[in-house]
Structure formats: C-alpha cells, structure tokens
N, C-alpha and C positions, 0 to 999 in steps of 0.2 A: 504494500500500500504506500502510495506516495504521500509525502507530507502535505501536498496540495489537494489531496482528496478530503472530502467531507466525511462525517461519520456515516456509518451504514445503518439504515433502518431495516429491521427484519420483522415482517408481519408474522402472524401465526401460520399462514400458508407457506411463507419462506422457511420458517424453522422446521415445519413438517417435512420439507423436502431434503433436509440435511441431517436428520437425527442419526446418532451413532452412540448407542447406549454403552458398549464396552469402553469407548474412549472417554466417556464422561465419568465412569467409575475410576478409571486411571487418573483423570484430572483431579478428582476429589481426593484420591490417595496422596497426590502431591500437596494439595491444600491442607489436609488434616495432618500430614506429617510435619509440614512447616509450621502449622499452628502449635503442635506439640513442642517444636524446637524453639518457639518464641519468635519465629521469623515472620510468618503470616500474622495478620491482625484482624480481629473481628469485633464489631460493635454488637452488643446484645440487641436482640429484636425489640423494637418499640411499637406498641399499638396504642392508638388513641380512639376512644369511643365517645360519641355524644348522642343522647336520646333524640329520636325524631317523634313526630306527632302520633304515629300509630303505636298500638300496644306491642310490647316486646320487640321493638324495632329501633336500631341504632345506625348511625353512620360509623363506618369502620375505616381507619387509616392505619396502614401497616408499612413499617420501614425496616430494611436490612442494609447493612453496609459491611464490606470486608475487602482486604487487600491480600493478594497472593503473589509474592515475587516470583515464584516458580513458574507461573504462567504470564508474568508481567502484566497483571491486570488488577484493577480495583473495580468494585461494582456497588451501585446503589439501586436497590429495588424498592419501588413505591406502589402501593395498592390503595385504591379509594373506591368505596362502594357502600351500599345499604345492606345490612344484615338483619335477618328476622329469625327469632327462635320459634320453632314449630314442633309438634308431636306427631310422629308417624309410626304406625305399628307398635305403639306403646313406648317408643323411645324419643326423648327430646333431643333435637339437633338443630344445627344452624342451616339456614338457606340464604342465598344471595339473590333476592328478586331484583329484576332490572339490570342495569349496567354495572359491571365490575371492571374498573380500569386497573391494569397491571403492566408496568413498564420496568425493564431492567436497563440501567445505564452502565455501559462498560467503558472503563478508562484505561489508557496506556500509562503504566507507572513511570516509564523512562521519560516520556515527553509531557505527561500530565493531560494529554488531549483526550477528548471524547471519541472513542473508537466506534461505538455503535449504541443503538437503542433497540432492545428486543421486546416485542410483545410477549407476555409471560404465560400464555395459555399452555404451552408445552414445557417450557423450562421449569415452571413451578412444580408440577407433580413429578417430573423426571428427576429433579435434584433431590427430592425427598426419597424417591425409590432407589436412586443410585447410592445415596448415603446408607440406606438400609442394606443394599447389596455389598457396599464396602465393609460394613460391620460384619456381614455374614462371611465375607472373604476371610476375615481374621478369626471369627468366633464359631461359626457353624462347622460341624464335622464334615470332613471331605467326603465321607461315604454316605452322606444323607441322601435319601431317595424319595421321601414323602413330604409334601408341604400341605399345611392347612391354611387356607386363605379366608379370612373373614372380611367380607366386603366385595362388591362387584362394580364399584364406581370407578371414576377416573384414576384415583390413587391406587386402587387395587389392580387395575389393568397394567399400569406402569410398574408396579411392584412385581407383578408376575414376570414381565419382560426382563426387568433388571436382575431379579433373583435367579432366573434361568440362565443368565450370562455368567454367573459365578459358581453355580452348582448344577449337577446333572440329575434332575428330578425325573422319576418314573411315574409318579401318581400325585395329583393335586386335588385335594378335597375343597370344594367351594361352598361357602355359606353366605346367604343374604336372607334377611327376614322376609323379603319379597320373592315368592316362588317364581314368578315370571322373570325377574331379573337374574336369578341364579341359573335358571334353565337356559335362558338366552346367552348368558355369559359363557357357560360351559360349551354350548354349541359353537359359538364364535371361536373360542380358544382351541377346541378340538380340530376345527378346520384349519387353523393357522399352524398348529403344532401336532400333526397326526401321530408322532412317535411318543407322545406323552398321554397318559390316561387322565382325563378330567372328569370328576365326579361331583354332581350336585347333591348336597346333603341338606336335610331339613332342620338341623339344629347346629348351633355353634359347637356343642360338645362333640358331635360326630366329626366335625372338621378338625378339631384339635387333637382328640385322643389318638395316640399312635403316630402322630406326625413328628418327623425329625426337625422340621422348621415350621414355626407358626408365625403368620403375619396378620396382625390386626390393622387393616387399612380402611377404616370406616369414618363416618362423620357423626357417630353416636356420641351422646354426652354421658350416658350411663354405661357401666361395664357390660361388655359382650363376651368376655372370656374369664374363666375361673382357673386359678392356679392348680386346683385339684385335677383338672383334665390333662395337665401337661405331662408328657412322657419324660422319664429320667433321661438326661443327656441332650434334651432338645435345645434349640436356639429359638428364642422368642423375640418378636419385634412388635412394638406398638408405636403409632405415629400421632397419638392424640394431641399432645403438646398444647394444652389449653392455656388460658390466661385468666386474669381476675374476673372478667365478665363471662368468658366462654370457659366454664369450669367442666370441660370434658374429661371423661375418665373411661377409657376402653377396657381397662383391666382391673381385677380386684386386688386386694392386699396380698393374697397368697401368691399371686404371680411374682411379686417382687420378693417376698420373704423366702420363697422356695429357691430363689436363684442364688447360686454361689458367686456369680459375677453380675453386677448391675452397672450398665454403661449408659451414659447420657451424652448428648451432643454438647450440652453446656450446663454446668452446675449453677452458674449465675442465673440462668433462665428459670430454673426450678424455683428459686426464691423470689426472683423479680416478678414472675407471673403467678406465684402461689399455686403451682401446679398440683392438682389433687391426687395424681397417681402416686407421688412420692413424698411431697412435703409433709402431709399429716403423719406419715410413717416416721419421718425424721423427728418431728415435734413430740411424738409420743414414745420415742426411744426404741422403736422396733427396727429401725435402720439408722445407721450413722452416716453422715455426709462423708466421713473418711472412708467408708466402705464403697462409695460410689466412684467410678472411674469415668473420665471423659474419653470419648472416642479418639481424640488426638493423642492421648497417652498410650494407645494401643497400636495405632497405625504406624507402620514402618518398623515394628518390632516383631519378634517371634510370637506366634499365636499363644494366648494365655494357657498356662498349664491347667489341666482340668482332669478330674477323675471321670470314669466312664459314665457315671450317673449324674454328673453336674449339669445344672441348667444355667444357661447364660441368657441374660435379658438385655436387649438394646432398646432403651426408651429414646426413640428418635424424636426428642422432645421440643425441638425448635428449628425453624429455618435459620440459616446463618449466611451472612453476606459472602463468606468465602465460597459457599456453594455456587452462588450466582457468578462470582468472579471467575472461578475455575471452569465451569461449564459454559459461561458466556464467552470466554476466550476461545474455546473449541468451536462454538457455533459461529463466531465471527470469522475465524480462520477458514472453516469449511465453506461458508458463504462466499468469502472472497475468492477462494480457489475455484468455485463453481460459477462465479459471476451472478450470484443470487442476492437479491435485496435492492434497496433504493438508496443512492447516495444523496445525503442532505447537503445543503450549501456548505462550502468550506468554512464560512464564518461561524458555523455551529461548533467547530472543533475547539475553539477557545481563542484567546488573543495573546500576542507576545507582550511580555512585561519588560 
C-alpha cells in the first residue's frame, strides 16, 4: 500500500469474500502471546447504557481498543444500537431491534495512519470463536472426538467452524430450545461437512454428557449448562461475558468449581463488569482470583499439565481490542492482495505534524 493511498473501507460483503479462519487463530496467538509478554496493550471493554422510552429498552454503546506490535496494528471498535430485554422459551435474553452500527478502525502502528474501517458483522463473532479455538488449541485434549454445542445462532455457527480448525471432531451434538432451529442447523452443517456426524438433541444435558469439548454459545441470560453433566477430562467454553446491566450467566456454579483450571480473557473485566459467572464465587470464597489464569498467560507456553480426569474451563468473558487489531490486520492484508474494498480519500489517513 502506498502512503498516498487512503484507508480501505471493507463492507460486510467485502469481508465475507476474504474470510480465513485458521489465519485468524494464528493472528490471535501472536496477540495473546504478546499480551502475556507485556508487549501488546489492551484497554478493558467499556459499555455505556442509557434508558430509552420503552420498557426494558436501552441505548447501548460499546468500545474496544488494543495494540498488537506483532501485526503492526492498533484497533478501535465502536458499536451503537438499541437493546431490549425479552423472554423467549422461558429464558430472558437480549435483542437488538432496529439498526446496530459496528465499525472497526484499524491503524498502522509505525506510521500512526488509519489503514482501514471494517464493518463488524463478520469480524465480531469470528474473533470470539477464534479466541475460543485458540484456548482449545492449548487446553483441549488432542484426541477429543465429540463436541456438545449449545446454541444455533451466529456465534454458535462460527464457533463450530473455528473449533473444527483446531481439533478433528467425529460427532457434534447440537442443542437449541427451538426445535426448528436445531433441526435446520444440523441439516445445514451436515451438508457442509459430510464427514462429521451432526446430531440434534432435545435437551442441553444430552448435548453435554459424554462430550470431550463443550461450547456454550448462546445469548441466554440464565444458565443453560450444569457442571454435573460435564465429562471428566472435558474442555468447557462459555462466551456469556455479561456486564452490570446485561447480567448473563450461561453456566452454573458447579461448572466453575469442578474445573481444575479456570481461564478468562481478562480478570479486570470480571470485576469491572461484575460478571455473575465468576465474581459471586470469588466474593463468597468458593474460588480465589489467584486460582484464575488469563489466556495470555497460557498462550505461547507448553499446554497446562493436567490429570486424565481434569476439567478445564475457558470463560471467554470479554471482547478485547487486541482481537480486532490482530484479525483486522489479516483482513486488510487479504483485501489489499485481492483488490477488494473501497479506498477512502487520502485525507482520511491523518495529517502530518
């Protein structure tokens, strides 16, 4: 890219044409390794809410920022939208009626210039899924063959793709409280990956019991998984990551207390957002913050030592700016190589000082 070029705008259609899940997992490995070394920098996620006129409805403003020298990028991700709390199939959850704006601004660290702006419809769920896959690369058993997947939405779909890029699964049990959703999801995935057996099950317990890896990728606010269902030796992932207003909790206390290793993306976020999956356990003395490990402390090192029946739990508890920086770099590079995207005016890059 010439210094005379303006920043690249990538729409959702542009990013859909250049997706490369394995390369994003590798980019995140660089980001989390450097975060653990104190080289990369990450600002804790910030969320602002103000009530609107309708009941249970708020305006939601969401910010992430991070710097990753290993990919020569910094990123600022901004979301703006209306959120409404609803109850479906007996579970309280969030919905985003109307327009949700999501933009990722990618900067060059060497020059300080704006390299691109990415619409976040794809990068958002993908960076969550690839972070889960990165954790599984280090914590899940290499011989795992069965996955239990709770959820059939956008996050669940990308988790399936990302997890299958780091482990060779033979059977995947799928649960959603909506029978039509789980049946359609299984049919779609079976057509895409005929070498893997996809099975729709009618309870969360049936999805979890016997699974080597369990992924809870839902937008439920109340627990959908119980620790008593988990097979000894399994690797468990939850992406709920709520905040003070959105007190989501996908898992019960036993899921955490049964785990010999509890890993989070950010300890700071647990306390800052008062996340109900873990913080109450810390406050009542059932889990110590010292027992909890951040993902950046594991990545780049040998896999954690574990007994055969140990359960590992990755609480993928927050979005991080380094995720958007690392994956945003890969997206911009791929788009430039393929001539995809729209160049904005040169003046958008910044100004000389």
